[in-house]
C-alpha positions, 0 to 999 in steps of 0.5 A, a space after each residue: 657737242 664737240 667734234 670728237 664726241 660727234 664723230 664717236 656718236 656718228 660711228 656708233 649710229 653707223 655700226 648700229 645700222 650695220 648690225 641691224 642689216 646683218 641681223 635682219 637680212 632680206 630673206 627670200 620667199 620659200 617654197 616647197 612641193 607636195 608628194 606625188 600620188 601613185 596612179 598605177 592601180 596594178 602596183 603591188 603591196 610589198 613586204 620589203 623595206 626601202 631606203 631612199 638616197 638623196 638624188 645626185 645632181 649637177 651643181 646648178 641643180 644641187 642648190 636651194 635656188 629655183 632654176 630657170 633655163 632661158 636657152 638649152 645651154 644656159 641656167 639662171 635662177 629666179 630672184 628673191 625666191 628659194 626652195 625650202 631645202 636644197 632641191 635634191 634633199 627636198 625631192 628625197 623627202 617627197 619620194 619617201 612621202 610618196 611611198 608612205 602615202 601609197 600604203 603599199 610598202 612595209 617600211 621606207 625612209 631616208 638613207 641617213 636613218 641608218 636602218 637595215 633595208 632590202 633595197 636602196 633607191 638611188 637616183 639622179 636629178 637631171 632636170 629640175 627647172 622652168 624653161 622658155 620653150 617659146 622664142 621671145 616669151 616674156 616668162 617661162 612657159 613650162 617646167 621640166 623634171 627628169 629623174 633617173 632611178 636604180 633599185 639596188 638589192 641589199 646586201 648584194 648591191 646588185 641593180 635589180 632595175 633601172 628607169 628614167 622618168 620625165 615630165 614637162 608641164 605647161 605654166 598656165 599663167 604669168 604669176 610665180 605661183 603658176 610656175 610653182 604649180 607647174 613644178 608641183 605637177 611635173 614632180 608629182 607625175 615623176 615621183 608617182 610613176 617612179 614609186 609604182 615602178 619600184 613597187 613592181 620591180 622589187 622582188 623580196 630577197 627571200 622569194 
């Protein structure tokens, strides 16, 4: 094999390896959560329609990466894992599912469907991270979720009610699946409480 041919052959091999690494990157392990159940037995069955906007969120939360706060003033992310969608989009879908699963509303959907609605649910995801609550801890020991919501009547665009929902759930183990279980429990508490509140707060425009 002459020098020129050997150089061309080596270059082809290197390009092939680079192409393979580009086409088959190491993908993070994806996680999602489940909708929260409405525990408020007094929540009424309503005859109005609702559209749910994706929650607003700061840049540190508006990402598929799973947030981790080592101190109250810092934000980091777990390596090699990710939410299946950006956190606000995932939460939006779970809020819709929580309303649907309640069986207490005529119609609910994401605001992107463009349907007419009696109310729009606007919210802001203010906390959505695992936290180190104990100094010197070797792993996060709690998950903190905080969601501020406003129920807006259409077409007047008046705010009918506003509330903030918050949950902190302990991480009961050292495995990452224990962290995800705490996220699931905390968000479930928040969305379940928010759905019950919205059903009680909404008054049909015709009534």
